[in-house]
Every structure is written in structure tokens, then in C-alpha cells.
C-alpha positions, 0 to 999 in steps of 0.5 A, spaced: 465 144 343 461 138 339 455 140 335 451 135 331 445 135 327 440 138 328 443 143 334 443 150 333 450 152 329 449 159 332 452 155 339 459 155 336 459 163 337 466 166 335 470 159 335 474 156 330 469 151 326 471 145 323 466 141 319 468 133 319 465 131 312 466 124 309 465 117 310 460 115 315 456 109 311 454 105 317 457 098 318 463 100 313 467 106 315 470 106 322 468 112 326 473 117 324 469 123 327 470 120 334 477 120 333 478 127 331 473 129 336 477 126 341 484 129 338 481 136 338 478 136 345 483 141 348 483 148 351 481 153 346 476 156 342 474 150 337 467 148 335 467 141 331 461 140 327 460 133 326 454 130 321 454 123 324 447 123 327 447 119 334 439 118 332 440 116 325 435 111 322 437 108 316 429 106 314 428 114 313 426 115 306 432 120 303 427 124 300 425 132 301 418 130 304 421 126 309 422 132 315 428 128 319 432 127 312 431 134 310 433 137 316 439 133 316 441 135 309 440 142 311 444 142 317 450 139 314 449 144 308 449 150 313 454 147 317 459 147 311 457 154 309 459 156 316 465 152 317 472 155 317 475 149 315 472 143 312 475 136 313 473 131 308 476 123 309 474 118 304 475 111 307 477 106 302 472 101 305 466 106 302 464 110 296 462 116 300 457 119 294 455 125 298 462 127 300 464 127 293 458 132 292 460 136 298 467 136 295 465 139 288 460 144 292 466 147 296 472 146 292 473 153 290 472 155 298 479 155 300 477 152 306 478 144 305 483 139 307 482 132 304 484 125 306 483 120 301 488 114 302 490 109 297 484 104 295 478 109 295 474 107 289 475 114 286 481 116 288 484 119 282 478 124 281 479 126 288 486 127 287 485 131 280 480 136 283 484 137 289 490 139 285 486 143 280 483 147 286 490 147 290 486 143 296 491 140 301 491 133 301 494 128 306 495 121 306 492 118 312 488 119 318 494 121 323 496 126 317 489 129 317 489 130 325 496 133 324 494 138 319 488 140 322 492 141 329 496 146 325 490 150 322 488 151 329 495 153 331 495 158 325 488 161 327 490 162 334 496 165 332 493 170 328 487 172 333 
């Protein structure tokens, strides 16, 4: 199951939930979330929270008074809190300041995995935060997919 903004997160039910956070910057970042979605679509009780909004309008003012923007940010924050696993991908072609903010917010949560390939402009900062808070780091998208599948497998074995 895939949930995108601003669908009701309660639809996830008791499924294992994965938030796909990271580089979205339209026109710069590949649609890595789509690849993750297709890789994770298998029988089982998994729900993916994908913040990449299909109807995103880049003309929206990024301010609290703009209702669509406000709803987007709150959906993301709620999904991050609700997720069992948070995946952060920092594409070298982007700066991803919001993802860095979210990494800081959830670094102590114990539910992160990070992919920060060489070339990301603040890779050193990301690596140090991950080391300090024992956040697993993988080198590339293939490694990220493998790690997430392993986490799903571990969850299924426990339940």
C-alpha cells in the first residue's frame, strides 16, 4: 500500500510503515521514491508513506498561511512520527535542506536508515550525525533497498 499527501495515515492500519524521506527537488533528483515503491510492492503487510506529491504546485508560497503547503508539511511530520522505519536518501544532485532538518528531528528515534552517496554537499555532516546516533548508513540506492527489505523481513519474523 502506498499513501501520499494528504491521504489519511490511518489507512495503514497495522501494517509495517516506511517513510520515504529525502531528495525530491523537482528536476534535480531522480524519482527514487518510485523505484523504492516498486521494489517494496510484494505480498505482506507493508505501507509506504511517500511525500512526493503528485499534484505539487511549485508556485505555492512556502508559508504557514498557504493551506496546501501547511497540509503537506503537517502530513509529512505526522507520517514521520507514525512510521516504523524512516528512509532518508540524500541525492548528490540536490541540497535537501528539509531532509537535513528531518534527520535532526528524528536522529534519536532509532528508526532511521540513511543513504548519503559521495558528492552530497554536506555528506560529512550527515555521516557525523549518523555515527553519533548509531544510524545505519548505506552507500547507494541498491544498498538502501536491500537494507529496507532486510528490515521488513526482520519485522515479519518477529510477528
